[in-house]
C-alpha positions in Angstrom: 107.3 -43.4 22.4 105.0 -44.6 19.6 102.2 -45.1 22.1 102.5 -41.5 23.4 102.4 -40.1 19.8 99.2 -42.2 19.2 97.5 -40.8 22.3 98.4 -37.2 21.4 96.9 -37.7 17.9 93.7 -39.1 19.3 93.4 -36.2 21.7 94.0 -33.7 18.9 91.3 -35.2 16.7 88.7 -35.5 19.4 85.7 -32.9 19.2 86.0 -29.8 21.3 84.0 -29.5 24.5 81.7 -26.7 25.6 84.4 -25.4 27.9 86.9 -25.2 25.1 84.4 -23.3 22.9 83.6 -20.9 25.7 87.2 -20.3 26.3 87.7 -19.5 22.6 84.6 -17.1 22.7 85.9 -15.4 25.8 89.3 -14.9 24.1 87.5 -13.3 21.0 84.7 -11.6 22.9 84.8 -8.3 21.0 84.6 -10.0 17.6 81.7 -12.2 18.9 79.8 -9.3 20.4 80.2 -7.3 17.2 79.1 -10.2 14.9 76.2 -11.1 17.1 75.0 -7.4 17.3 75.3 -7.0 13.6 73.3 -10.2 12.9 70.7 -9.1 15.5 70.4 -5.7 14.0 69.9 -7.2 10.5 67.2 -9.5 11.9 65.4 -6.6 13.6 65.6 -4.4 10.6 64.2 -7.2 8.4 61.4 -7.9 10.9 60.5 -4.2 11.0 60.7 -3.4 7.3 60.0 -6.8 5.7 57.9 -6.9 2.4 55.4 -4.1 2.1 52.3 -4.2 -0.2 50.9 -0.8 -1.1 47.3 -0.2 -2.2 46.4 3.0 -4.0 43.1 4.8 -4.6 42.1 8.0 -6.3 39.0 10.1 -5.4 37.5 12.5 -8.0 36.0 15.6 -6.5 33.2 17.1 -8.6 29.8 18.7 -8.3 26.8 16.5 -8.8 24.6 19.1 -10.6 24.3 22.9 -11.1 21.4 24.5 -9.3 19.4 27.1 -11.2 19.5 30.5 -9.5 16.2 31.9 -8.3 15.2 34.8 -10.6 12.0 36.4 -11.9 12.6 35.0 -15.4 10.7 31.9 -16.6 13.8 30.0 -17.8 16.8 31.1 -15.8 20.2 30.1 -17.4 22.5 27.8 -15.4 25.5 29.3 -13.7 28.2 27.0 -15.0 31.0 29.0 -13.2 30.0 27.3 -10.0 30.9 23.9 -11.4 34.6 24.5 -10.8 36.1 22.9 -7.7 38.2 25.4 -5.7 41.4 24.6 -3.9 39.7 25.2 -0.6 37.0 22.6 -1.4 39.7 20.1 -2.5 41.6 20.6 0.7 38.4 20.2 2.7 37.9 16.8 1.2 41.5 15.8 2.0 41.0 16.8 5.6 37.7 14.9 5.6 39.6 11.7 4.6 42.0 12.3 7.5 39.2 12.9 10.0 39.6 11.2 13.3 36.0 9.8 13.2 36.6 8.3 9.8 39.9 6.7 11.0 38.2 5.3 14.1 35.4 3.7 12.1 38.0 2.2 9.7 39.8 0.7 12.7 36.6 -0.8 14.2 35.4 -2.3 10.9 38.8 -3.7 9.7 40.2 -4.7 13.1 43.8 -3.8 12.0 46.6 -3.2 14.4 46.5 -6.4 16.5 49.0 -7.2 19.2 52.5 -5.8 18.8 55.7 -6.6 20.6 54.9 -4.2 23.4 51.4 -5.3 24.1 52.3 -6.6 27.6 53.1 -3.0 28.6 49.4 -2.0 27.9 47.6 -4.7 29.8 45.2 -2.2 31.4 44.4 -0.4 28.1 40.6 -0.1 27.4 38.9 -0.5 24.1 38.4 3.3 23.4 42.1 4.0 24.2 43.1 1.1 21.9 40.9 2.4 19.1 42.2 5.9 19.5 45.9 4.7 19.5 45.3 2.6 16.4 43.5 5.4 14.7 46.5 7.7 15.2 48.8 5.0 13.8 46.5 4.5 10.8 46.6 8.3 10.2 50.4 8.2 10.1 50.4 5.3 7.6 47.6 6.5 5.5 49.0 8.9 2.8 46.4 11.4 1.5 47.3 14.2 -0.8 45.8 16.1 -3.6 47.2 15.8 -7.1 48.4 19.1 -8.5 46.4 20.8 -11.1 43.6 18.2 -10.9 40.5 17.5 -9.0 41.9 14.1 -7.8 42.9 13.0 -4.3 45.5 10.2 -4.1 45.2 7.8 -1.2 47.7 5.0 -0.4 48.3 2.6 2.4 51.1 0.0 2.9 50.8 -3.2 4.9 52.5 -6.6 5.2 49.5 -8.3 3.7 48.0 -7.2 0.3 44.5 -8.2 1.3 44.8 -6.1 4.4 46.0 -3.1 2.5 43.1 -3.4 0.0 40.5 -4.0 2.7 41.7 -0.8 4.6 41.3 1.4 1.5 37.9 -0.1 0.6 36.7 0.6 4.2 38.2 4.1 4.0 36.2 4.7 0.7 32.9 3.5 2.2 33.3 5.5 5.5 34.4 8.6 3.6 31.4 8.5 1.3 29.1 8.2 4.3 30.8 11.1 6.0 30.7 13.1 2.8 27.0 12.6 2.4 26.4 13.4 6.1 28.4 16.7 5.8 27.1 18.0 2.5 23.4 16.9 2.8 21.2 18.8 5.2 19.9 16.9 8.2 16.6 15.1 7.6 16.7 15.6 3.8 16.8 12.0 3.0 14.0 11.2 5.4 11.9 14.0 4.0 12.3 12.7 0.4 11.5 9.2 1.6 8.2 10.5 3.2 7.3 12.4 0.1 8.0 9.4 -2.1 5.9 7.1 0.1 3.0 9.7 0.1 3.2 10.1 -3.7 3.2 6.3 -4.1 0.1 6.0 -1.8 -1.7 8.7 -3.8 -0.9 7.1 -7.1 -2.3 3.7 -5.9 -5.4 5.4 -4.6 -6.0 7.2 -7.9 -5.4 4.0 -9.8 -8.1 2.3 -7.7 -10.5 5.2 -8.3 -9.8 5.1 -12.1 -10.5 1.4 -12.2 -13.7 1.8 -10.3 -14.8 4.7 -12.5 -14.0 2.7 -15.6 -16.1 -0.3 -14.4 -19.1 1.8 -13.4 -19.3 4.1 -16.4 -18.1 1.7 -19.0 -15.2 3.9 -20.1 -12.9 1.9 -22.3 -10.4 4.6 -23.3 -10.8 7.2 -20.6 -8.0 9.4 -21.8 -9.4 9.6 -25.4 -12.9 10.2 -24.1 -11.6 12.9 -21.9 -9.8 14.6 -24.7 -12.9 14.3 -27.0 -15.1 15.8 -24.2 -12.6 18.6 -23.7 -12.5 19.3 -27.4 -16.3 19.4 -27.6 -16.5 21.6 -24.5 -13.9 23.9 -26.1 -15.9 24.1 -29.3 -19.2 24.8 -27.4 -17.5 27.4 -25.4 -16.1 29.1 -28.5 -19.6 29.0 -30.1 -21.1 30.4 -27.0 -18.6 33.3 -26.9 -19.2 34.0 -30.6 -23.0 34.0 -30.0 -22.5 36.5 -27.2 -20.4 38.7 -29.5 -23.0 38.5 -32.3 -25.8 39.3 -29.8 -24.0 42.3 -28.5 -23.3 43.5 -32.0 -27.0 43.0 -32.9 -28.2 44.9 -29.8 -25.8 47.7 -30.6 -27.2 47.8 -34.2 -30.8 47.9 -32.9 -29.9 50.8 -30.6 -28.3 52.7 -33.4 -31.3 52.1 -35.7 -33.7 53.2 -32.9 -31.8 56.3 -32.4 -31.8 57.1 -36.1 -35.5 56.3 -36.3 -36.2 58.8 -33.5 -34.4 61.5 -35.5 -36.7 61.0 -38.6 -39.7 63.4 -39.0 -43.2 62.1 -38.6 -44.9 61.0 -41.9 -48.3 62.5 -43.0 -50.7 60.8 -45.6 -51.4 63.3 -48.3 -53.0 61.2 -51.0 -54.5 57.7 -51.3 -55.0 56.1 -54.7 -56.9 53.0 -55.6 -56.3 51.4 -59.0 -56.4 47.9 -60.5 -53.3 46.1 -61.5 -53.9 45.0 -65.1 -51.1 42.5 -65.1 -52.3 40.8 -62.0 -55.9 40.7 -63.2 -54.7 39.2 -66.5 -52.7 36.5 -64.6 -55.6 35.7 -62.4 -58.1 35.4 -65.3 -55.6 33.1 -67.1 -55.3 30.9 -64.0 -59.1 30.8 -63.6 -59.6 29.8 -67.2 -57.1 27.0 -66.9 -58.8 25.7 -63.8 -62.2 25.8 -65.5 -60.9 23.8 -68.4 -59.3 21.3 -66.1 -62.6 20.9 -64.1 -64.5 20.4 -67.3 -62.1 17.6 -68.4 -62.4 15.9 -65.0 -66.2 15.9 -65.2 -66.0 13.9 -68.3 -64.3 11.1 -66.3 -65.6 11.5 -62.7 -68.9 12.4 -61.0 -69.4 16.0 -59.7 -68.9 14.8 -56.1 -65.5 13.2 -56.7 -62.5 14.5 -54.7 -60.6 15.5 -57.7 -63.5 17.6 -59.2 
């Protein structure tokens, strides 16, 4: 009797077998299925949601400069009313950020959206179809909206990796600026300005060489000062020439007036001729002659008659 009790105790303390566990599960199958489904749902929900990192960016929309209107005035005032950003322009920039071409370039440069759980269902998918599908997914995740009563556009993107989220927004910013410049700048404008800049630089170097050669050949030390001095002298000579021409014209006019007045005078007739001595002049001449005679007499006392002074 004691041996049978000992055998039963050993059988009751022995570990359960797989068959016994399966029998227990089959007896409580509803509870097991509900518990397993609940745990699986929690695992799937966590895998889908998980930890999300959101990157944010704001774009300020404004005009670069105010163009002066074309008028007949010399200094036309700027029209500052055109500096205001309208709601239509702000919405246009929002749509430009959501443009399919911008999203496709972002997908190509960042390489986001790798293999997912259902990639085996798209084994025959080509690269263009894949880029288009990832671009549509990026467009759904990328949040772009204008901030009310401002000229700002708020852009946000959430991802599992903070570096990926930041990289996506940085690429969106770069591609958007390229698209913005392409849309708002006329075709070929940059190339035209580059050509003009290169031509101006070439002409500048050519004139520098000519100036250096001119300086070495003519010995011009300060060409600018010498040019200013020559221009000043030329201006003075030109002013003097003009003044001379004016004086000459006035003199000719005066001569013409005098000749016309002379023609109007009556002819003169000699009616009487008088010849008389001038006593004052004769007195002065005699006095001078007497002084010279006295001087000659004094010189003869010192020199011979043939001397130069006598």
